[in-house]
C-alpha positions as CSV (number, residue, x, y, z in Angstrom):
1,M,74.3,-67.4,121.4
2,R,77.0,-69.8,122.7
3,C,78.3,-72.5,120.4
4,L,79.4,-75.8,122.0
5,L,81.6,-78.2,120.1
6,I,80.9,-81.9,120.8
7,K,83.9,-84.0,121.5
8,I,84.3,-86.6,118.7
9,D,86.1,-89.8,119.2
10,Y,88.0,-90.3,116.0
11,A,89.4,-93.6,117.2
12,E,85.9,-95.0,116.4
13,Y,86.2,-93.9,112.7
14,T,87.4,-96.2,110.0
15,D,90.4,-95.2,107.9
16,E,88.1,-94.2,105.1
17,E,85.9,-92.1,107.4
18,L,88.9,-90.3,108.7
19,E,90.1,-89.6,105.1
20,D,86.6,-88.3,104.3
21,V,86.4,-85.9,107.3
22,W,90.0,-84.8,106.6
23,Q,89.0,-83.8,103.1
24,Q,86.0,-81.9,104.3
25,I,87.2,-80.2,107.5
26,D,87.7,-76.4,107.3
27,D,90.9,-76.2,109.1
28,S,90.6,-72.4,109.4
29,A,87.2,-72.5,111.1
30,Y,87.8,-75.7,113.1
31,A,91.6,-75.8,113.8
32,E,91.3,-78.0,116.9
33,R,89.2,-80.6,115.1
34,A,91.6,-80.5,112.1
35,I,94.5,-81.2,114.4
36,E,92.6,-84.1,116.1
37,I,91.8,-85.6,112.7
38,Y,95.4,-85.2,111.5
39,L,96.8,-86.8,114.6
40,A,94.3,-89.7,114.4
41,M,95.4,-90.3,110.8
42,H,99.1,-89.9,111.7
43,K,98.7,-92.4,114.6
44,R,97.3,-95.0,112.1
45,K,99.9,-94.1,109.6
46,I,97.4,-92.8,107.1
47,E,99.4,-90.5,105.0
48,R,96.8,-89.3,102.5
49,F,93.7,-90.8,101.0
50,D,95.5,-91.4,97.6
51,N,98.7,-92.9,99.1
52,Q,97.2,-96.0,100.8
53,P,98.3,-99.4,99.6
54,E,95.6,-101.5,98.1
55,D,95.3,-105.2,98.3
56,S,97.1,-106.0,95.2
57,S,95.5,-108.2,92.6
58,F,94.9,-107.7,88.9
59,E,91.1,-107.5,89.4
60,N,91.3,-105.1,92.2
61,E,93.7,-102.8,90.4
62,L,91.6,-102.9,87.3
63,F,88.4,-102.1,89.2
64,V,90.1,-99.2,91.0
65,Y,91.5,-97.8,87.8
66,L,88.2,-98.0,86.0
67,W,86.1,-96.7,88.9
68,Y,88.4,-93.8,89.7
69,S,88.9,-92.9,86.0
70,N,85.1,-92.8,85.4
71,H,83.7,-91.6,88.7
72,R,86.1,-90.1,91.2
73,Y,87.4,-87.1,89.3
74,E,86.1,-86.3,85.8
75,Q,89.1,-84.2,84.9
76,E,92.7,-84.5,85.9
77,E,92.8,-80.8,86.7
78,E,90.2,-81.3,89.4
79,Y,92.2,-84.1,90.9
80,Q,95.4,-82.1,90.9
81,Y,93.6,-79.1,92.5
82,L,92.3,-81.4,95.3
83,Q,95.8,-82.7,95.8
84,R,97.2,-79.2,96.1
85,E,94.5,-78.2,98.5
86,L,95.0,-81.3,100.8
87,S,98.8,-80.7,100.8
88,A,98.3,-77.0,101.8
89,K,95.9,-78.1,104.5
90,E,98.3,-80.6,105.8
91,K,101.1,-77.9,106.0
92,R,98.8,-75.5,107.8
93,V,97.8,-78.1,110.4
94,V,101.4,-79.2,110.9
95,K,102.3,-75.6,111.5
96,L,99.4,-75.2,114.0
97,I,100.7,-78.3,115.9
98,E,104.3,-76.9,115.9
99,D,103.1,-73.6,117.2
100,L,101.1,-75.3,120.0
101,C,104.2,-77.3,121.0
102,Q,106.5,-74.3,121.4
């Protein structure tokens, strides 16, 4: 059975959608897509989902703090694990790009 990958236009994605697919993509199984997502994020200067500046206001910062602390990651260990996984993924994808450019 032949598997066809559909070309996805990541330029149509919002920053949040790119961040979401970056977190979910299996870079080992879908290296080309991981590279495309990484390059789309890099082009928009999206470093990582947790490094984006927010519109700064007391209300916004309070809401983000309360929402993240109560819903995003129940335990700090889970959050730190995700950060390590995303950092490792980024390093693997950058290495793939470097290998393709040689």
